C-alpha positions as CSV (number, residue, x, y, z in Angstrom):
1,M,50.5,184.2,149.5
2,T,52.2,185.7,146.4
3,S,50.7,185.6,143.0
4,K,52.4,185.3,139.7
5,H,50.5,188.3,138.2
6,P,49.1,191.4,139.9
7,R,45.5,191.3,140.8
8,G,44.8,193.8,138.0
9,A,45.2,191.0,135.5
10,E,42.4,189.0,137.1
11,I,40.2,192.0,137.4
12,R,40.7,192.9,133.7
13,A,40.0,189.3,132.6
14,V,36.8,189.0,134.6
15,A,35.7,192.5,133.4
16,L,36.4,191.6,129.8
17,V,34.5,188.3,130.1
18,A,31.6,190.2,131.7
19,L,31.6,192.8,128.9
20,A,31.7,190.0,126.3
21,L,28.7,188.2,127.9
22,A,26.8,191.5,128.2
23,A,27.5,192.2,124.5
24,S,26.3,188.7,123.6
25,A,23.2,189.0,125.6
26,A,22.4,192.5,124.2
27,A,23.1,191.5,120.6
28,L,21.1,188.2,121.0
29,W,18.3,189.7,123.1
30,P,15.5,187.7,121.4
31,A,17.2,184.5,122.5
32,V,17.7,185.7,126.1
33,A,14.1,186.9,126.3
34,S,12.9,183.6,125.0
35,I,14.9,181.6,127.5
36,V,13.7,183.8,130.4
37,S,10.1,183.7,129.3
38,N,10.3,179.9,129.2
39,W,11.7,179.9,132.7
40,V,8.7,181.9,133.8
41,A,6.0,180.1,131.9
42,I,7.2,176.5,132.0
43,R,7.3,175.0,135.5
44,D,9.8,172.4,134.5
45,Y,12.4,175.1,133.5
46,Q,12.1,177.4,136.5
47,H,15.5,175.9,137.7
48,G,17.0,178.2,135.1
49,F,16.8,181.1,137.6
50,L,19.2,179.0,139.7
51,I,21.5,177.7,137.0
52,A,22.3,181.0,135.4
53,P,23.7,182.7,138.5
54,V,25.6,179.5,139.4
55,A,27.1,179.4,135.9
56,L,28.1,183.1,136.1
57,A,29.7,182.7,139.6
58,W,31.5,179.5,138.4
59,L,32.8,181.4,135.3
60,A,34.0,184.4,137.4
61,T,35.7,182.1,139.9
62,A,37.3,180.0,137.2
63,I,38.8,183.0,135.5
64,W,39.9,184.6,138.8
65,R,41.7,181.5,140.0
66,Q,43.2,180.8,136.6
67,R,45.7,183.7,137.0
68,A,44.9,185.2,133.7
69,G,48.0,187.2,133.1
70,P,48.1,189.4,130.0
71,L,45.0,188.8,127.8
72,R,45.7,187.6,124.3
73,P,42.7,188.0,122.0
74,A,42.3,185.2,119.4
75,P,41.4,186.7,116.0
76,S,41.0,183.1,114.8
77,G,37.8,183.0,116.8
78,L,36.2,185.6,114.6
79,V,35.5,183.2,111.7
80,P,33.6,180.6,113.8
81,L,31.9,183.5,115.6
82,A,30.7,184.9,112.2
83,F,29.4,181.5,111.2
84,A,27.6,181.1,114.5
85,L,26.0,184.5,114.2
86,L,24.9,183.8,110.7
87,A,23.3,180.5,111.9
88,W,21.6,182.5,114.7
89,L,20.3,185.0,112.2
90,V,18.9,182.2,110.0
91,A,17.2,180.7,113.1
92,W,15.8,184.1,114.0
93,R,14.4,184.7,110.6
94,A,13.0,181.1,110.7
95,Y,11.3,181.8,114.1
96,S,13.2,178.8,115.6
97,D,13.3,179.5,119.3
98,I,15.1,176.3,120.1
99,A,17.9,177.1,117.7
100,L,18.2,180.7,119.0
101,E,18.4,179.4,122.5
102,A,20.8,176.6,121.8
103,L,23.2,178.9,119.9
104,F,23.4,181.5,122.7
105,P,26.0,179.7,125.0
106,L,28.1,178.8,121.9
107,I,28.1,182.4,120.7
108,A,28.9,183.7,124.1
109,W,31.9,181.3,124.3
110,L,33.1,182.3,120.8
111,T,32.8,186.0,121.8
112,I,35.0,185.3,124.9
113,L,37.5,183.4,122.7
114,A,37.8,186.2,120.2
115,A,38.0,188.9,122.9
116,A,40.2,187.2,125.6
117,G,41.9,184.3,123.9
118,W,42.2,180.5,124.3
119,K,43.4,180.5,127.9
120,I,40.3,182.3,129.2
121,A,38.0,180.5,126.7
122,R,39.1,177.1,128.1
123,E,38.1,178.2,131.6
124,A,34.8,179.6,130.3
125,A,33.8,176.4,128.4
126,A,32.4,174.4,131.3
127,P,30.4,177.1,133.0
128,L,28.9,178.2,129.7
129,A,28.1,174.6,128.7
130,Y,26.3,174.3,132.1
131,L,23.8,176.8,130.8
132,Y,22.5,174.2,128.5
133,F,20.8,172.6,131.5
134,A,18.6,175.7,131.7
135,I,17.6,175.8,128.1
136,P,14.3,174.2,127.2
């Protein structure tokens, strides 16, 4: 089986998406901590510990199979990312856990869009939307 692009392109795409998700999780740590504490405390949301790894595996597989090719960052994604981050900051200052948690997958997707481009962001949309099933 021959591929259109060398394996290095897929590795770079998956690594860039992993870095973008890690940066989102680190920057939005209060939202991640709130989500995980709800998974631990609320019996009805303990399925979150299953949904999160499934979503991450789905994301990595979708990007790997997509044959990423050269990555093309989308600077146009920075404007909606800035607005989403501003909304997240307002929610954080208002102590609105539900808004913090609901904005996390969107901000992660916008970060991937800005960093890796539309092609990768389209592949990341469904796995990140799947995370909403784990958010209380």
